N, C-alpha and C positions, 0 to 999 in steps of 0.2 A: 503494499500500500503506500510506496515511496511516491508515487507520482498524483497521489491526491492533494487537490489545494483546498486549505480552509480559508475561509472566507469568514472575514470578522463578523461578528455577533451583534446585529442591531436590534436595540429595545423599540418596538414599533409603539410609535407615539414620542419617542425622545426628541425627534426635531421639527415636533409640531410647533407652528408659529400663531401668534394670534392673528385674528383677521386683518387689523391693522398694520402688522410686519408685513404680513402676506402682501396687502396691498401697495405699500411701501415700496418693497423690491420689485413687484410688478410696474410701478411707476419708472422706477430707477432704471428697468431694463428697456422700458419703452424710452424714455429719454437718451440713454445710450445708443439705442437703434434708431432714433431719429438723428442723432449727431452722424451717422454712418450714412444714413439716405440723404440728408440735407447734403453733407460734403461732396457725395458722388454725383448729386443733381448739380449740384454750385459747379464742380470742375467741368460737368458737360456743358452747362451753360455759359460760362467761361470760353470753352474752346467753340462754341459755336458761334459765339460774339466775335472771336478770332478770325473764324473762317469766312465772318460775313464783312471783315474789314476793320473791325476794331484793333487799334494799336494801343497796347496798354504797357509801352515802356517807361512811361513816367508812373511808376508804381504811388509815390507819393501822390499824386493827384487822383488815382482811380481806385486805391485800396479801401477808401473809406464806403464807398459806394459799393465795392464789391462784397465787404463784410455786411453791408445793409442787408444784400441779397442773400446771402446764405443764412443771416440770423432769420430773413423772412420766410424762406424755407423752412427752417427749422421750426419757427413757431406756426407755420401751416400745420407740417406735419404733426407735431406735438397736440395743436388745437384738435386735429382730427381724432386724437387719442385722448381725449378729453383729458390732456395734462396744461395747464397755465403756461405761459411764457409772458414775459412784461411786453413785448412787442405787440401782443394782441390787444392789449390795454390802449397804446397808441394809436394801433389801426381803427379800435371803435370810436377814439375821440377824433382821429384827423378825417377819416373817411364818413362820408354821409352818403348812406345807401339809398336815401329818398331822391338825394341830387344826382345819382348816377342812373337812377330810375327815368328821372326827369329827362336828363340828358338824352338815353336811348330812345325813348318816346319820340323826341324832337329829331333824333336821327333816322329813324324808321322813314322810309320812302313810302308813300300809302298812293302814289301815281299808279294809276291803273294801266297806262301806256306800256309799262315795264314788263318784261316777262320774268 
């Protein structure tokens, strides 16, 4: 019986966490995953901007805007996971959905001659 592997004995329920601890760990996992998703999308967006002719040689000039795009992606992904990000508060205060809807209504062409 030299080839028998003994597995450690684990007490059932020894690692049981409270609902709050479990929820916190889940939110931490989602936030970490969100960082990876946001950075992946951000790199692809920047690559597409470069392909379309944007020249980002002066990083001091463009880097703050680049980071804002990254944080916007991260915030949106976290919001979709029901996790708060400070940029969500800014978006609510700065963007008026009603004004956007009014603008879209004005931009809709209701001319019947256009197919």
